[in-house]
MIROFI-493417 format. One record per residue (C-alpha): residue in three letters; x, y, z; residue number from 1; chain. Coordinates in Angstrom, 1 decimal, always signed. Each point is the difference from the previous one (the first is absolute). Layout:
// MIROFI-493417
+-------+--------+--------+--------+-------+--------+
! tormi !     xx !     yy !     zz ! gumar ! kolmar !
+-------+--------+--------+--------+-------+--------+
!   Ala !      X !      Y !      Z !   NUM !      A !
...
+-------+--------+--------+--------+-------+--------+
This chain:
// MIROFI-493417
+-------+--------+--------+--------+-------+--------+
! tormi !     xx !     yy !     zz ! gumar ! kolmar !
+-------+--------+--------+--------+-------+--------+
!   Met !  -27.2 ! +137.3 !  +77.6 !     1 !      A !
!   Arg !   +2.6 !   -1.3 !   -2.3 !     2 !      A !
!   Ser !   +3.7 !   -0.3 !   +1.1 !     3 !      A !
!   Val !   +2.7 !   +2.1 !   -1.6 !     4 !      A !
!   Ile !   +3.1 !   -2.0 !   -0.2 !     5 !      A !
!   Leu !   +3.5 !   +1.1 !   -1.1 !     6 !      A !
!   Val !   +2.4 !   -2.7 !   -1.3 !     7 !      A !
!   Thr !   +3.6 !   +1.1 !   -0.7 !     8 !      A !
!   Gly !   +2.3 !   -1.8 !   -2.3 !     9 !      A !
!   Ser !   -3.0 !   -0.8 !   -2.2 !    10 !      A !
!   Ser !   +1.8 !   -0.2 !   -3.4 !    11 !      A !
!   Ser !   +1.0 !   -3.6 !   +0.4 !    12 !      A !
!   Gly !   +0.5 !   -2.9 !   +2.4 !    13 !      A !
!   Leu !   -1.8 !   -0.3 !   +3.4 !    14 !      A !
!   Gly !   -1.2 !   +3.6 !   -0.2 !    15 !      A !
!   Arg !   -1.6 !   -0.5 !   -3.4 !    16 !      A !
!   Ala !   -1.7 !   -3.2 !   +1.2 !    17 !      A !
!   Cys !   -1.3 !   +1.7 !   +3.1 !    18 !      A !
!   Ala !   -1.4 !   +3.0 !   -1.9 !    19 !      A !
!   Asp !   -1.6 !   -2.2 !   -2.7 !    20 !      A !
!   Leu !   -1.7 !   -2.3 !   +2.6 !    21 !      A !
!   Leu !   -1.2 !   +2.8 !   +2.3 !    22 !      A !
!   Ala !   -1.4 !   +1.9 !   -2.9 !    23 !      A !
!   Arg !   -2.3 !   -2.9 !   -0.9 !    24 !      A !
!   Ser !   -2.0 !   +0.6 !   +3.1 !    25 !      A !
!   Pro !   -2.9 !   +2.4 !   -0.6 !    26 !      A !
!   Gly !   +0.6 !   +1.2 !   +3.6 !    27 !      A !
!   Asn !   +3.4 !   +1.4 !   -0.8 !    28 !      A !
!   Ile !   +1.4 !   +3.1 !   -1.7 !    29 !      A !
!   Val !   +3.6 !   -0.9 !   -0.8 !    30 !      A !
!   Tyr !   +2.9 !   +2.3 !   -0.8 !    31 !      A !
!   Gly !   +3.2 !   -1.6 !   -1.2 !    32 !      A !
!   Ala !   +3.1 !   +2.1 !   +0.5 !    33 !      A !
!   Ser !   +3.2 !   -0.5 !   -2.0 !    34 !      A !
!   Arg !   +2.4 !   +2.0 !   -2.2 !    35 !      A !
!   Ser !   -1.5 !   -1.4 !   -3.1 !    36 !      A !
!   Ala !   -3.4 !   -1.5 !   -0.8 !    37 !      A !
!   Pro !   -0.7 !   -3.4 !   -1.5 !    38 !      A !
!   Glu !   -1.6 !   +0.1 !   -3.3 !    39 !      A !
!   Val !   -3.3 !   -1.7 !   +1.2 !    40 !      A !
!   His !   -1.4 !   +0.3 !   +3.4 !    41 !      A !
!   Asp !   -3.4 !   +0.3 !   +1.7 !    42 !      A !
!   Trp !   +1.0 !   +2.5 !   +2.7 !    43 !      A !
!   Thr !   +1.1 !   +3.6 !   +0.0 !    44 !      A !
!   His !   +3.7 !   +0.6 !   -0.4 !    45 !      A !
!   Met !   +1.7 !   +2.6 !   +2.1 !    46 !      A !
!   Pro !   +3.6 !   +1.0 !   -1.2 !    47 !      A !
!   Met !   +2.2 !   -0.3 !   +3.0 !    48 !      A !
!   Asp !   +3.7 !   -0.6 !   +0.8 !    49 !      A !
!   Val !   +0.3 !   -1.0 !   +3.7 !    50 !      A !
!   Thr !   +3.6 !   +1.3 !   +0.1 !    51 !      A !
!   Asp !   -1.4 !   +3.6 !   -0.7 !    52 !      A !
!   Asp !   -1.6 !   +1.9 !   +2.9 !    53 !      A !
!   Ala !   -2.0 !   +2.3 !   -2.2 !    54 !      A !
!   Ala !   -1.2 !   -2.8 !   -2.3 !    55 !      A !
!   Val !   -1.4 !   -1.9 !   +3.0 !    56 !      A !
!   Glu !   -1.5 !   +3.0 !   +1.6 !    57 !      A !
!   Asn !   -1.6 !   +1.2 !   -3.2 !    58 !      A !
!   Gly !   -1.3 !   -3.5 !   -0.9 !    59 !      A !
!   Ile !   -1.6 !   -0.4 !   +3.4 !    60 !      A !
!   Ala !   -1.5 !   +3.5 !   -0.1 !    61 !      A !
!   Ala !   -1.5 !   -0.7 !   -3.5 !    62 !      A !
!   Ile !   -1.7 !   -3.2 !   +1.3 !    63 !      A !
!   Leu !   -1.4 !   +1.9 !   +3.0 !    64 !      A !
!   Ala !   -1.2 !   +2.8 !   -2.2 !    65 !      A !
!   Arg !   -2.0 !   -2.4 !   -2.1 !    66 !      A !
!   Glu !   -1.2 !   -2.5 !   +2.6 !    67 !      A !
!   Gly !   +0.2 !   +1.9 !   +3.3 !    68 !      A !
!   Arg !   +1.8 !   -2.9 !   +1.7 !    69 !      A !
!   Ile !   +2.3 !   -3.0 !   -0.2 !    70 !      A !
!   Asp !   -1.3 !   -3.0 !   +1.9 !    71 !      A !
!   Ala !   +2.9 !   -2.4 !   -0.5 !    72 !      A !
!   Val !   +3.6 !   +0.0 !   -1.5 !    73 !      A !
!   Val !   +1.7 !   -3.1 !   -1.3 !    74 !      A !
!   His !   +3.6 !   +1.1 !   -0.4 !    75 !      A !
!   Cys !   +1.7 !   -2.4 !   -2.5 !    76 !      A !
!   Ala !   +2.5 !   +2.4 !   -1.6 !    77 !      A !
!   Gly !   +3.6 !   -1.3 !   +0.4 !    78 !      A !
!   Met !   +3.2 !   -1.1 !   -1.7 !    79 !      A !
!   Cys !   +3.1 !   -2.1 !   +0.7 !    80 !      A !
!   Val !   +3.7 !   +0.7 !   -0.3 !    81 !      A !
!   Ala !   +2.1 !   -3.1 !   +0.0 !    82 !      A !
!   Gly !   +3.7 !   -0.3 !   +0.6 !    83 !      A !
!   Pro !   +2.7 !   -0.8 !   +2.6 !    84 !      A !
!   Ile !   +0.0 !   +2.2 !   +3.1 !    85 !      A !
!   Glu !   +3.7 !   +0.8 !   -0.5 !    86 !      A !
!   Thr !   -0.3 !   +1.1 !   -3.6 !    87 !      A !
!   Ala !   -3.5 !   +1.6 !   -0.1 !    88 !      A !
!   Thr !   +0.2 !   +3.7 !   +0.2 !    89 !      A !
!   Val !   -1.5 !   +2.1 !   +2.8 !    90 !      A !
!   Ala !   -2.0 !   +1.8 !   -2.7 !    91 !      A !
!   Glu !   -1.6 !   -3.3 !   -1.0 !    92 !      A !
!   Gly !   -0.9 !   -0.7 !   +3.6 !    93 !      A !
!   Gln !   -1.5 !   +3.5 !   +0.3 !    94 !      A !
!   Leu !   -2.0 !   -0.5 !   -3.2 !    95 !      A !
!   Gln !   -1.4 !   -3.3 !   +1.5 !    96 !      A !
!   Phe !   -1.1 !   +1.7 !   +3.2 !    97 !      A !
!   Asp !   -1.3 !   +3.1 !   -1.8 !    98 !      A !
!   Thr !   -2.4 !   -2.2 !   -2.0 !    99 !      A !
!   Asn !   -0.9 !   -2.8 !   +2.4 !   100 !      A !
!   Tyr !   +0.1 !   +1.7 !   +3.4 !   101 !      A !
!   Phe !   -0.3 !   +3.7 !   -0.5 !   102 !      A !
!   Gly !   -2.5 !   -0.6 !   -2.9 !   103 !      A !
!   Ala !   -2.3 !   -1.8 !   +2.6 !   104 !      A !
!   Leu !   +0.6 !   +2.9 !   +2.4 !   105 !      A !
!   Arg !   -1.0 !   +2.6 !   -2.5 !   106 !      A !
!   Ile !   -3.2 !   -1.8 !   -0.8 !   107 !      A !
!   Ile !   -0.9 !   -0.4 !   +3.7 !   108 !      A !
!   Lys !   +0.7 !   +3.6 !   +0.8 !   109 !      A !
!   Ala !   -2.1 !   +1.1 !   -2.9 !   110 !      A !
!   Val !   -3.1 !   -2.0 !   +0.9 !   111 !      A !
!   Leu !   +0.0 !   +0.2 !   +3.8 !   112 !      A !
!   Pro !   -1.5 !   +3.5 !   +0.4 !   113 !      A !
!   Gly !   -3.1 !   -0.9 !   -2.0 !   114 !      A !
!   Met !   -0.4 !   -3.3 !   +1.8 !   115 !      A !
!   Arg !   +0.4 !   +1.7 !   +3.4 !   116 !      A !
!   Ala !   -2.7 !   +2.5 !   -0.9 !   117 !      A !
!   Arg !   -2.4 !   -2.8 !   -0.9 !   118 !      A !
!   Arg !   +1.3 !   -2.2 !   +2.9 !   119 !      A !
!   Gly !   +0.4 !   -3.0 !   -2.1 !   120 !      A !
!   Gly !   +2.1 !   -1.7 !   -2.7 !   121 !      A !
!   Lys !   +2.2 !   -2.9 !   -0.8 !   122 !      A !
!   Ile !   +3.7 !   +0.0 !   -1.1 !   123 !      A !
!   Val !   +1.5 !   -3.2 !   -1.4 !   124 !      A !
!   Leu !   +3.7 !   +0.0 !   -0.7 !   125 !      A !
!   Ile !   +1.5 !   -2.7 !   -2.2 !   126 !      A !
!   Gly !   +3.2 !   -1.3 !   +1.5 !   127 !      A !
!   Ser !   +1.6 !   -3.3 !   -0.9 !   128 !      A !
!   Ile !   +1.1 !   -3.3 !   +1.6 !   129 !      A !
!   Ala !   +3.4 !   +1.5 !   -0.8 !   130 !      A !
!   Gly !   -0.9 !   +2.5 !   +2.7 !   131 !      A !
!   Leu !   -0.2 !   -2.8 !   +2.5 !   132 !      A !
!   Ile !   +2.9 !   -2.1 !   -1.3 !   133 !      A !
!   Ser !   +2.8 !   +2.2 !   -1.5 !   134 !      A !
!   Leu !   +1.2 !   -1.3 !   -3.4 !   135 !      A !
!   Pro !   +3.7 !   +0.0 !   -1.0 !   136 !      A !
!   Phe !   +0.8 !   +2.4 !   -2.8 !   137 !      A !
!   Gln !   -3.3 !   +1.8 !   +0.6 !   138 !      A !
!   Ala !   +1.0 !   +1.5 !   +3.3 !   139 !      A !
!   His !   -1.3 !   +3.5 !   -0.7 !   140 !      A !
!   Tyr !   -3.3 !   -1.3 !   -1.3 !   141 !      A !
!   Ser !   -0.4 !   -2.2 !   +3.1 !   142 !      A !
!   Ala !   +1.0 !   +2.8 !   +2.3 !   143 !      A !
!   Ser !   -2.6 !   +2.3 !   -1.6 !   144 !      A !
!   Lys !   -2.7 !   -2.6 !   +0.6 !   145 !      A !
!   Phe !   +1.1 !   -0.7 !   +3.5 !   146 !      A !
!   Ala !   -0.4 !   +3.7 !   +0.6 !   147 !      A !
!   Leu !   -3.7 !   -0.1 !   -0.9 !   148 !      A !
!   Asp !   -0.6 !   -2.4 !   +2.9 !   149 !      A !
!   Gly !   +1.4 !   +2.6 !   +2.4 !   150 !      A !
!   Leu !   -1.9 !   +2.8 !   -1.6 !   151 !      A !
!   Thr !   -3.3 !   -1.9 !   +0.1 !   152 !      A !
!   Glu !   +0.4 !   -1.0 !   +3.6 !   153 !      A !
!   Ala !   +0.5 !   +3.6 !   +1.1 !   154 !      A !
!   Leu !   -2.7 !   +1.3 !   -2.4 !   155 !      A !
!   Arg !   -2.7 !   -2.3 !   +1.3 !   156 !      A !
!   Ala !   +0.5 !   +1.3 !   +3.5 !   157 !      A !
!   Glu !   -0.1 !   +3.6 !   -1.1 !   158 !      A !
!   Ile !   -3.1 !   -0.2 !   -2.2 !   159 !      A !
!   Ala !   -2.1 !   -2.4 !   +2.0 !   160 !      A !
!   Pro !   -1.7 !   +2.9 !   +2.0 !   161 !      A !
!   Phe !   -1.3 !   +1.4 !   -3.3 !   162 !      A !
!   Gly !   -1.6 !   -3.2 !   -1.2 !   163 !      A !
!   Ile !   +2.6 !   -0.6 !   -2.6 !   164 !      A !
!   Glu !   +1.7 !   -3.4 !   -0.5 !   165 !      A !
!   Ala !   +3.2 !   -1.1 !   -1.7 !   166 !      A !
!   Thr !   +1.6 !   -3.3 !   -0.9 !   167 !      A !
!   Val !   +3.1 !   -1.3 !   -1.9 !   168 !      A !
!   Val !   -0.5 !   -3.0 !   -2.3 !   169 !      A !
!   His !   +3.1 !   -2.1 !   -0.7 !   170 !      A !
!   Pro !   -0.4 !   -1.9 !   -3.3 !   171 !      A !
!   Gly !   +2.2 !   -2.8 !   -1.2 !   172 !      A !
!   Asp !   +0.9 !   -0.6 !   -3.7 !   173 !      A !
!   Tyr !   -2.6 !   +0.9 !   -2.6 !   174 !      A !
!   Asp !   +0.2 !   -0.3 !   -3.7 !   175 !      A !
!   Thr !   +0.2 !   +3.7 !   -0.9 !   176 !      A !
!   Pro !   +2.3 !   +2.3 !   -2.0 !   177 !      A !
!   Phe !   +1.6 !   +1.1 !   +3.3 !   178 !      A !
!   Gly !   +3.1 !   -2.2 !   -0.5 !   179 !      A !
!   Arg !   +0.5 !   +1.1 !   -3.6 !   180 !      A !
!   His !   +0.1 !   +3.6 !   +1.3 !   181 !      A !
!   Arg !   +2.6 !   -0.7 !   +2.7 !   182 !      A !
!   Lys !   +2.9 !   +2.4 !   -0.2 !   183 !      A !
!   Lys !   +3.4 !   -1.6 !   +0.3 !   184 !      A !
!   Ser !   +2.7 !   +2.1 !   +1.7 !   185 !      A !
!   Val !   +2.3 !   +1.8 !   -2.5 !   186 !      A !
!   Arg !   +3.0 !   -1.6 !   +1.7 !   187 !      A !
!   Ser !   -1.1 !   -3.6 !   -0.3 !   188 !      A !
!   Glu !   +2.8 !   -0.8 !   -2.5 !   189 !      A !
!   Pro !   +0.9 !   -3.5 !   -1.0 !   190 !      A !
!   Ser !   +3.4 !   +0.6 !   +1.6 !   191 !      A !
!   Ser !   -1.5 !   +0.6 !   +3.4 !   192 !      A !
!   Ala !   +0.9 !   -2.4 !   +2.8 !   193 !      A !
!   Tyr !   -3.7 !   -0.5 !   +0.5 !   194 !      A !
!   Ala !   -0.8 !   -0.6 !   -3.7 !   195 !      A !
!   Glu !   -0.6 !   -3.8 !   +0.1 !   196 !      A !
!   Ala !   -2.2 !   +0.1 !   +3.1 !   197 !      A !
!   Phe !   -1.9 !   +3.1 !   -1.2 !   198 !      A !
!   Thr !   -0.8 !   -1.7 !   -3.4 !   199 !      A !
!   Lys !   -1.1 !   -3.2 !   +1.8 !   200 !      A !
!   Ala !   -2.2 !   +1.9 !   +2.4 !   201 !      A !
!   Met !   -1.6 !   +2.1 !   -2.8 !   202 !      A !
!   Arg !   -0.8 !   -3.2 !   -2.0 !   203 !      A !
!   Phe !   -1.6 !   -1.5 !   +3.1 !   204 !      A !
!   Tyr !   -2.2 !   +3.1 !   +0.6 !   205 !      A !
!   Glu !   -1.0 !   +0.3 !   -3.6 !   206 !      A !
!   Ala !   -1.0 !   -3.7 !   -0.2 !   207 !      A !
!   Ala !   -2.0 !   +0.3 !   +3.3 !   208 !      A !
!   Glu !   -1.8 !   +3.1 !   -1.4 !   209 !      A !
!   Gln !   -0.8 !   -1.6 !   -3.3 !   210 !      A !
!   Asn !   -1.5 !   -3.0 !   +1.8 !   211 !      A !
!   Gly !   -1.8 !   +2.2 !   +2.5 !   212 !      A !
!   Ser !   -3.8 !   +0.2 !   +0.5 !   213 !      A !
!   Asp !   -2.2 !   +2.1 !   -2.2 !   214 !      A !
!   Ala !   -0.3 !   +3.6 !   +1.1 !   215 !      A !
!   His !   -3.8 !   -0.1 !   +0.0 !   216 !      A !
!   Ala !   +0.1 !   -2.5 !   +2.9 !   217 !      A !
!   Phe !   +1.9 !   +2.7 !   +2.0 !   218 !      A !
!   Ala !   -2.6 !   +2.6 !   -1.1 !   219 !      A !
!   Arg !   -2.8 !   -2.2 !   +1.3 !   220 !      A !
!   His !   +1.8 !   -0.1 !   +3.4 !   221 !      A !
!   Ile !   +0.1 !   +3.8 !   +0.0 !   222 !      A !
!   Glu !   -3.7 !   +0.2 !   -0.9 !   223 !      A !
!   Arg !   -0.8 !   -2.2 !   +3.0 !   224 !      A !
!   Leu !   +2.3 !   +1.9 !   +2.3 !   225 !      A !
!   Leu !   -1.7 !   +3.3 !   -0.9 !   226 !      A !
!   Ala !   -3.4 !   -1.6 !   +0.7 !   227 !      A !
!   Arg !   +1.0 !   -0.8 !   +3.6 !   228 !      A !
!   Lys !   -1.3 !   +2.3 !   +2.8 !   229 !      A !
!   His !   +3.6 !   +0.2 !   +1.5 !   230 !      A !
!   Leu !   +3.4 !   -0.4 !   -1.7 !   231 !      A !
!   Pro !   +2.6 !   -2.3 !   +1.5 !   232 !      A !
!   Ala !   +3.4 !   +1.5 !   +1.0 !   233 !      A !
!   Lys !   +1.5 !   -2.0 !   -2.9 !   234 !      A !
!   Ala !   -0.8 !   -2.8 !   -2.3 !   235 !      A !
!   Ile !   +2.2 !   -2.5 !   -1.9 !   236 !      A !
!   Val !   -1.3 !   -1.2 !   -3.4 !   237 !      A !
!   Gly !   +1.9 !   -2.7 !   -1.8 !   238 !      A !
!   Leu !   +0.6 !   -3.6 !   -0.6 !   239 !      A !
!   Pro !   +0.2 !   -2.4 !   +3.0 !   240 !      A !
!   Leu !   +3.8 !   -0.3 !   -0.4 !   241 !      A !
!   Glu !   +0.4 !   +3.8 !   +0.1 !   242 !      A !
!   Lys !   -2.1 !   +0.2 !   +3.1 !   243 !      A !
!   Ala !   +1.9 !   -2.8 !   +1.5 !   244 !      A !
!   Gly !   +3.2 !   +1.9 !   -0.5 !   245 !      A !
!   Val !   -1.4 !   +2.9 !   +2.0 !   246 !      A !
!   Trp !   -1.0 !   -2.4 !   +2.7 !   247 !      A !
!   Ala !   +3.4 !   -1.7 !   +0.0 !   248 !      A !
!   Lys !   +1.8 !   +3.3 !   +0.5 !   249 !      A !
!   Ala !   -2.3 !   +0.8 !   +3.0 !   250 !      A !
!   Val !   +0.6 !   -3.3 !   +1.8 !   251 !      A !
!   Leu !   +3.4 !   -1.4 !   -1.0 !   252 !      A !
!   Pro !   +3.3 !   +1.0 !   +1.5 !   253 !      A !
!   Ser !   +1.4 !   +2.7 !   -2.2 !   254 !      A !
!   Arg !   +3.1 !   -1.9 !   -1.0 !   255 !      A !
!   Leu !   -2.1 !   -3.0 !   -1.0 !   256 !      A !
!   Phe !   -2.3 !   +2.1 !   -2.0 !   257 !      A !
!   Glu !   +2.9 !   +1.6 !   -1.8 !   258 !      A !
!   Gln !   +1.3 !   -3.4 !   -1.0 !   259 !      A !
!   Val !   -3.3 !   -1.1 !   -1.3 !   260 !      A !
!   Phe !   -0.4 !   +3.3 !   -1.8 !   261 !      A !
!   Arg !   +3.3 !   -0.2 !   -1.7 !   262 !      A !
!   Leu !   -0.7 !   -3.5 !   -1.2 !   263 !      A !
!   Ala !   -3.2 !   +1.2 !   -1.6 !   264 !      A !
!   Tyr !   +1.3 !   +3.2 !   -1.6 !   265 !      A !
!   Gly !   +3.6 !   -1.1 !   -0.5 !   266 !      A !
!   Pro !   +1.9 !   +3.3 !   +0.2 !   267 !      A !
+-------+--------+--------+--------+-------+--------+
């Protein structure tokens, strides 16, 4: 029996790479969900805005009506709002969480009833190394990704009796359009007390993203992950230096790690 896989955020970036690669396997039926469809793709596009309850519910229902099941979800949909905590608006923080956290929650809630009925399924949420090490001037983005860790930890315990598994994958920097789509806070004016540090940090992030790994390498990791019998609680996918940063935070005294971190990011 072929596997029915839903990949959200499939219009570009990591989501597009995952949908493209997974669709190449004759054993997969892939649905790519996003607000708009790419011009050329080898999978079925499902219009979906993860910030809209009805859009998510209707999209999942349409897949179930056609295929009878969803075996796995790779939830890549997400966005980033950048700006100083002091000047970023509450509404911008709410938008960040509505997409990155509540978007994931909407997808999970929509697919779980069917997975429970079949007593099986895999849910892969895409977090970020920024969800393990919080980034200055991207605090709301980091917080939304940190939240996925807590969500997944509780989710795994709740769904295990039904044969369903979940994981959160934390990628480092990849060369995708993600950075170009980053939204800057409307109050990030040049006159801000944070302007110089904010500009420096944005240049650092953008350079790291442009020099990041190819998105298809990440997609191959997701393909291998889905092939495993059991999903790990979490996975970190990135360059050795990025993984070393996560390790350093875990083992170094907090003040020492902060000093090293500031030297690296320079805020």
